[in-house]
C-alpha positions in Angstrom: 0.1 -0.2 -0.2 1.4 3.3 -0.5 0.4 7.0 0.2 1.0 10.1 -0.4 2.4 10.5 3.2 4.9 7.1 3.6 3.5 4.1 4.9 6.3 1.5 6.7 5.1 -1.8 5.9 5.5 -4.4 8.4 5.4 -7.9 8.1 6.2 -11.0 10.9 4.9 -13.9 12.3 2.8 -13.7 15.8 4.6 -16.3 18.3 4.7 -16.7 22.0 6.0 -13.3 23.4 8.4 -15.0 25.8 10.5 -15.9 23.4 10.6 -13.5 20.7 10.8 -9.6 20.4 8.3 -7.5 18.5 10.5 -4.7 16.1 8.5 -2.1 13.8 10.7 -0.4 11.0 9.4 2.9 9.8 11.7 4.2 6.4 12.2 7.8 6.7 13.2 9.9 3.3 14.8 13.1 2.7 14.3 14.3 -1.1 17.9 14.8 -2.5 16.1 17.6 -4.9 15.7 19.6 -1.5 19.0 19.5 -0.6 20.1 20.4 -4.9 17.5 23.3 -4.2 19.0 24.6 -1.1 22.5 24.3 -2.6 21.6 26.0 -5.4 19.4 28.9 -3.9 22.5 29.1 -1.4 25.5 29.0 -3.5 26.5 32.6 -4.8 27.2 33.8 -8.3 30.4 34.7 -7.4 32.9 33.1 -5.5 35.9 35.6 -5.1 36.7 39.4 -5.8 40.1 40.9 -6.4 40.8 43.9 -6.6 43.6 45.7 -6.1 46.8 47.2 -7.1 50.6 45.9 -5.7 53.9 47.0 -6.2 56.8 45.4 -7.7 60.5 45.6 -8.4 61.0 47.8 -5.3 57.8 49.9 -6.2 59.1 50.4 -8.9 56.3 49.4 -11.0 52.6 49.3 -9.4 49.9 46.5 -11.2 46.4 47.1 -11.1 44.3 43.5 -10.4 40.8 42.9 -10.9 38.5 40.3 -12.1 36.7 37.4 -9.9 35.7 33.4 -9.5 31.7 33.0 -10.4 30.0 29.9 -10.7 29.3 29.1 -14.5 26.1 26.3 -14.0 24.0 24.7 -11.8 25.0 22.8 -8.8 25.0 19.2 -9.0 23.8 16.7 -6.4 24.6 12.7 -6.9 25.3 10.0 -4.6 28.5 8.6 -3.8 29.2 5.1 -5.5 28.8 2.7 -2.0 25.6 5.0 -1.9 27.6 6.4 1.9 28.2 10.3 0.6 26.9 12.3 -1.3 28.6 14.1 -3.9 28.4 17.8 -4.7 29.9 19.6 -7.8 30.2 23.3 -8.0 31.6 24.4 -11.7 33.4 27.9 -11.6 35.7 30.3 -13.4 38.3 32.7 -13.0 38.6 35.4 -15.4 41.4 38.2 -14.5 43.5 41.2 -15.6 46.9 42.7 -14.5 47.3 45.9 -15.9 51.2 47.4 -15.3 50.5 51.4 -14.7 52.1 54.3 -16.5 54.0 52.8 -19.4 54.0 49.3 -18.9 50.4 49.6 -19.4 51.0 47.8 -22.9 52.0 44.8 -20.7 48.6 44.6 -19.7 47.5 40.5 -19.5 44.2 38.7 -18.8 44.7 35.6 -17.6 42.4 32.8 -15.0 41.5 29.4 -15.3 38.3 27.2 -15.0 37.5 24.5 -11.5 34.7 22.2 -10.7 34.4 22.5 -6.4 33.8 19.2 -5.2 32.5 18.3 -1.4 31.7 15.1 -0.2 29.0 15.1 2.0 28.9 12.4 5.1 25.9 12.5 7.0 26.5 11.1 10.6 23.9 10.9 13.7 24.9 12.6 16.9 24.5 10.7 20.4 21.3 13.2 21.2 19.7 12.4 17.8 20.9 15.3 15.8 21.7 14.6 12.1 24.9 16.4 11.4 27.1 15.7 8.1 31.1 15.4 7.5 32.4 18.1 4.6 35.0 17.3 2.5 36.0 19.3 -0.5 38.5 19.7 -2.9 39.1 21.6 -6.6 42.1 22.6 -9.0 42.5 25.1 -11.4 43.2 23.8 -15.3 45.7 26.8 -15.1 47.5 28.7 -12.5 46.1 32.2 -11.1 48.7 33.8 -12.3 51.2 35.9 -15.1 54.1 36.5 -16.2 54.0 40.3 -17.2 57.9 40.7 -18.0 61.0 41.9 -16.7 60.9 39.9 -13.6 57.4 40.8 -12.9 55.3 37.7 -11.6 51.7 38.1 -10.6 49.9 35.9 -8.7 46.0 35.9 -7.0 46.2 32.2 -5.8 46.2 32.6 -2.5 44.0 35.7 -2.5 41.4 33.6 -4.5 41.7 30.2 -2.2 40.8 32.4 0.4 37.8 33.5 -0.7 36.8 30.6 -2.6 37.2 28.2 0.8 35.1 31.0 2.8 32.0 30.3 0.5 32.4 26.7 0.5 32.0 26.8 4.7 28.7 29.1 3.8 27.4 25.9 1.6 28.9 23.1 3.3 26.8 25.0 6.8 23.7 25.1 4.2 23.9 21.8 3.7 24.1 20.6 6.7 20.7 22.2 7.6 19.1 20.9 5.1 20.0 17.4 5.9 18.9 17.7 9.5 16.2 20.1 9.0 15.0 17.3 6.0 15.7 14.1 8.1 14.0 15.8 12.0 15.1 12.8 13.2 15.2 13.3 16.7 11.4 14.6 16.3 10.4 11.0 14.3 12.9 9.4 16.7 10.9 10.8 19.9 7.0 10.4 18.0 7.8 6.7 17.3 9.1 6.1 20.9 6.0 7.6 22.2 3.6 6.1 19.6 5.9 2.8 20.4 4.8 2.8 24.1 0.9 3.4 23.8 -1.3 -0.3 24.5 -2.8 -1.8 21.8 -6.1 -2.6 22.0 -7.3 -6.0 20.7 -9.6 -7.7 18.2 -10.7 -10.3 20.9 -14.4 -10.7 21.3 -14.2 -9.3 25.1 -12.2 -6.3 25.6 -8.5 -7.2 26.0 -5.4 -5.1 25.2 -1.5 -5.7 24.1 1.0 -3.5 26.6 3.7 -2.3 24.5 7.1 -2.4 26.6 9.5 -0.8 24.2 12.9 -2.2 24.9 15.2 0.2 22.2 15.0 2.4 19.1 17.7 2.6 16.4 18.3 4.4 13.3 20.4 2.8 10.3 23.5 4.3 9.3 22.6 6.8 6.3 22.2 5.2 2.8 22.0 7.8 -0.4 20.5 6.5 -3.7 19.9 8.8 -6.7 16.5 10.6 -5.9 16.9 10.5 -1.6 18.5 10.6 1.8 17.0 7.4 3.1 17.6 5.6 6.9 15.4 3.5 8.7 13.8 4.3 12.2 13.6 0.8 14.1 11.7 0.6 17.6 12.0 -2.9 19.7 9.5 -4.0 22.1 7.3 -6.6 24.1 3.8 -7.0 24.0 2.3 -8.3 27.0 -1.8 -9.4 26.3 -4.4 -8.5 29.0 -8.0 -8.4 29.6 -10.3 -5.0 30.1 -8.5 -2.0 30.0 -4.5 -1.1 29.7 -3.1 0.5 33.0 -1.5 3.5 32.8 2.0 3.3 32.2 4.4 6.5 32.8 6.0 7.1 29.3 10.0 6.4 28.7 12.5 8.9 28.0 13.7 9.0 24.5 17.0 6.3 24.8 20.4 7.3 23.4 21.1 6.6 19.9 21.6 3.1 19.2 22.7 2.8 15.5 21.8 -0.7 13.6 21.3 -3.0 10.7 17.5 -3.0 10.2 15.9 -6.0 11.8 13.3 -8.2 10.3 9.9 -6.7 10.6 8.2 -8.9 13.1 5.0 -8.7 15.7 5.1 -11.4 18.5 1.6 -11.3 20.2 0.0 -13.3 22.8 -4.1 -12.3 23.4 -5.6 -13.3 26.5 -9.3 -16.0 26.2 -11.2 -15.8 29.2 -13.4 -19.4 29.5 -15.9 -19.0 32.1 -16.7 -21.9 34.3 -20.0 -22.9 33.0 -18.4 -23.4 29.3 -15.5 -25.7 30.7 -17.9 -28.0 32.8 -19.8 -28.3 29.3 -16.6 -28.9 27.0 -15.5 -31.8 29.9 -19.4 -32.7 31.0 -19.7 -33.8 27.0 -16.1 -34.8 26.3 -16.3 -37.4 29.3 -19.9 -38.9 28.4 -18.6 -40.7 25.6 -15.8 -42.5 28.0 -16.3 -45.6 30.4 -14.4 -47.8 32.5 -14.8 -50.9 33.1 -14.2 -51.7 37.2 -11.6 -54.7 37.7 -14.0 -56.3 40.1 -16.8 -59.7 39.6 -19.3 -59.1 37.3 -17.0 -56.4 35.5 -19.8 -52.9 36.5 -18.7 -49.9 34.3 -17.8 -46.3 35.1 -19.6 -43.3 33.6 -19.1 -39.4 33.9 -22.9 -37.9 34.1 -21.5 -34.8 34.6 -18.7 -32.2 35.3 -18.8 -29.1 37.1 -15.6 -26.8 37.4 -14.8 -24.2 39.6 -12.0 -21.9 41.3 -10.2 -23.6 44.3 -7.6 -21.2 44.9 -4.4 -21.2 41.9 -5.8 -24.6 41.6 -9.4 -25.8 40.4 -11.7 -27.8 41.9 -14.2 -30.6 39.9 -17.0 -31.9 40.9 -17.6 -34.8 38.6 -21.0 -37.2 39.2 -20.7 -40.5 38.7 -22.4 -43.4 38.4 -21.7 -47.6 38.4 -23.8 -49.5 35.9 -24.0 -53.4 36.9 -25.8 -56.9 36.7 -29.0 -57.2 38.0 -29.9 -53.6 37.4 -27.3 -52.0 38.8 -27.3 -48.5 39.1 -25.8 -46.2 41.9 -25.0 -42.6 41.5 -21.8 -40.7 43.4 -20.3 -38.0 44.0 -16.8 -37.3 43.0 -14.5 -34.5 44.1 -11.2 -33.7 42.2 -8.4 -31.1 42.7 -5.7 -30.3 40.8 -3.3 -27.7 39.2 -4.4 -26.9 35.8 -1.7 -27.5 33.4 -1.3 -27.3 29.2 -0.8 -30.6 27.1 1.9 -30.5 23.8 0.1 -29.0 21.6 -1.2 -25.9 23.1 -4.9 -26.8 22.9 -5.8 -29.0 25.8 -6.2 -28.2 29.9 -5.4 -31.5 32.2 -5.0 -31.2 36.0 -1.6 -32.3 37.6 -1.1 -33.3 41.4 -4.8 -34.5 41.8 -6.0 -35.2 44.7 -9.8 -37.3 44.4 -12.5 -38.0 47.4 -16.0 -39.8 46.9 -18.7 -38.3 48.8 -20.4 -41.4 51.1 -23.2 -40.1 51.0 -25.9 -43.1 50.0 -22.7 -45.3 49.5 -22.6 -49.0 50.1 -19.1 -49.6 51.4 -18.3 -51.9 48.6 -19.3 -49.4 45.9 -17.0 -47.1 47.7 -14.1 -49.4 47.6 -14.6 -49.8 43.9 -13.9 -46.3 43.5 -11.4 -46.1 45.8 -9.5 -48.3 43.4 -6.4 -46.4 42.3 -7.2 -47.5 38.3 -11.2 -46.1 39.3 -9.3 -42.8 40.7 -7.4 -42.5 37.7 -9.9 -42.7 34.9 -12.3 -40.0 37.0 -9.1 -37.9 37.1 -8.6 -37.8 33.1 -12.2 -36.9 33.1 -10.9 -33.1 34.1 -9.8 -32.7 30.7 -11.0 -29.6 28.7 -10.2 -29.8 25.0 -10.2 -25.7 24.5 -10.0 -26.3 20.4 -13.4 -25.2 19.5 -13.1 -21.8 21.8 -9.6 -21.0 20.0 -11.0 -21.7 16.7 -13.7 -19.5 17.2 -10.8 -16.8 18.5 -9.2 -17.6 15.7 -12.3 -16.2 13.7 -13.2 -13.6 15.6 -9.8 -12.3 15.1 -9.7 -12.9 11.5 -12.9 -11.5 11.1 -11.7 -8.1 12.8 -8.5 -7.7 10.3 -7.5 -5.2 8.7 -7.8 -3.6 12.8 -6.3 -0.3 14.0 -4.7 -1.5 17.7 -3.5 2.2 18.4 -3.7 5.6 16.0 -1.2 5.5 12.8 -1.1 1.9 13.0 -3.5 -0.9 10.6 -2.7 -4.5 10.8 -3.8 -6.8 7.8 -3.1 -10.3 6.7 -3.6 -13.9 8.5 -4.3 -14.9 11.7 -3.4 -18.5 12.3 -3.9 -21.3 14.5 -3.7 -20.1 18.4 -2.1 -22.6 20.8 -1.9 -21.9 24.4 1.2 -20.6 26.6 0.1 -19.3 30.0 -3.0 -19.6 31.7 -4.4 -18.2 35.1 -7.2 -19.5 37.5 -9.0 -16.0 38.0 -12.7 -16.2 40.5 -15.1 -15.8 37.2 -13.3 -17.8 34.4 -9.7 -19.7 33.1 -8.4 -17.3 31.2 -5.7 -18.5 29.0 -3.1 -17.0 27.1 -3.0 -17.9 23.3 -0.4 -17.2 20.9 -1.6 -16.7 17.3 1.0 -17.6 14.6 0.6 -16.2 11.0 1.4 -13.5 8.7 0.4 -10.1 9.7 1.3 -7.1 8.2 0.9 -3.3 9.7 1.2 -0.4 8.2 2.2 2.5 9.9 0.9 6.5 8.9 4.4 8.2 8.4 2.5 11.5 8.8 2.8 11.3 12.8 6.2 10.8 12.0 6.6 14.0 9.8 7.0 11.5 7.0 7.6 12.7 3.1 
């Protein structure tokens, strides 16, 4: 996507925030046309002027010297072969006349020469984020700025002219430095990007959620010249920490010191929170358990069935009430209630939550000692524990579809996310009084465009 105000394109893979850092690169372009216009406007038409009389041979001969050094064409601006510097060339011509006084006027002579002033401008960034330039220049005259009038009288204006030309070049250098510094506006852009990078992002999730931006570093790439522009890239590295509700207010950090580095691959590493109310978990577990049976290892092989699962918080653990029924020959049908408590953990693959460090207790109300003994069997308890299994794949698929349906989406002013959201995988979970909150890492190619107008883009 191209705009009049240049956007920065961001393409990345979203994964677990604990292992990767998000980066956002913003290209900055300073047209060389502005530098060339400034140089043409500021480089004078006249570089040097001589109008004086000198004495020679102990005062016996006086010579009037008059003439100028003038610009003969436009200032040309072009990149160096390696793209690291800018070459500025100015064609000049010197035209002088040496005229002896009195009878010697017949010896008057015109003399001069031509030269091309070449300036090599190499930009740099100072620790305070201000851009500057280093300038080196040189020129050589096609003819020496001197003339022999005969009789031992040789006139030269080289030193006088060179002093004036150098002074003019110093003025040109200052103007080019100003044009580069103001055109780049680096400190202002860096400060704006840094402030923008610290704003929380709202997330396109079914419930109100945010990603808290925690910036790490801000960097700038070395300057690079192309035939039409000075180019550089500002890059911000940051972490995105997801949460439910509204993002907390965090004081902004000041602009960090300059860090010069190559541009990192653009990427967003983002996880999103998914809230799983306990009634939904209970329904999912009940649906799964209803398809499972267990043959008790006793004579007549009665079977153990799950008729209901109810989930509730138990501090940092989960408490699960499992309603079971023992069916056997001769019309045996005995209901019972088993309480299971354990710490929720993720199974490999990031889709299923099970319990670890499980305790199982059978309620004794209305049960015979024989049934209690059956349910106390370690294998029966292991079966009941396994029924506290929560397959979150449908819920994650629903969250993925919702996020995809919200794209393109603006999580923060000036930022637009687009692309494809891949499958969600669980990377963490938290037991809360009202719900189990899981953190889901999304995989997929996501593009983000940052409108560079906010950064003074061109």
